[in-house]
N, C-alpha and C positions, 0 to 999 in steps of 0.2 A: 580569596575571592568571596564576595558576598553572594547570597542566594539570589538577590535582585539582579546582580550582574550576570549570573549564570542563565537566568530566565529572561534576559533582555529580548526586546522585539527582534533585534538583529540575529541573535542566537536561535530564536524560535524559527525565524524565516529560513536560516541556514539549515536547521534540522529538518524542516518540512520539505525543503527542496532535496536534501540528501536522501531522506527516507523514500521519497517518491521516485527519484532516479534509481535508487537501489532496487526498489520493488519492481520497477519497469524492467530493469536488467535481469532480475531473477525470473520474471515471467518469460523473457526471451530465452534465458538459459534453460529453463524447464521445457519449453517448447522444442528447443534444439535437441535436448536429450531425448524427448519423446520421439522425435523423428528418427533418431539414430538407435532407438531401442536400448538406451543406456539407463543407468540408475537415475531415478527421478527425485526431485525435491518434494518432500512430503506436503500434502495439501494443507495440513495444519500450519506449516511454516509460512505458506502463502497467506493464510488467513491472519496469522499473527503479525506479519509485516503490514497488512492493511490496518489491523487494530492499532498498530504503533504509529499510524499517521500516513501510511502509504497508499491510501485509497485512490487518489488520482492516478498514481503510477500503476497501481494494480488494474484499474479499469482501462487505462490507456494501453497497457500491455496485453490485457485480455483481448481487446478488440483489434489492436494492431497486428498481433501475431495469431489471431483466431485461436486462442488457447483458453481452455476451460469454458468456452461459450455454450457448451451443451450441458453443463452442470449447474443446476439451479442454485446450489448453495453459493456459487460464485457470481452468477448472473444477478441474483437477488441480493446475496450477502454483501458483496463489495459496495454497491451503492447504498444499501441500508446502513452499513457501518460508517461510510463517509458522511451521510446525512446526519446520523447521530453525533458524529464528532463535530460537525459544523454547528449543529444546534447547541451542543455543550459549550463550544467556544463562544457562541452568541450569548448564552446564558451567563457565562463568566464575565463577558464584557459589559453586558447591560444588567 
């Protein structure tokens, strides 16, 4: 498989959808664990998922489940990372 085939528009779209769904799920899972007083998903893991392209899922999960909404590094960090990723994509396109 050629590198161009690997990074096709279709594969990129599939990846972006998958990472965002996964990040949304992880936000739900962490909130559920928090309510039950169980072992939690590390905050760095949540940030890494957003850095890997899961910004929309992370933000949606944060506000859907009211999770991490009191922590500024998430309230500010998730949108800033998402905006930076969008700007990077726009720079690469144009």
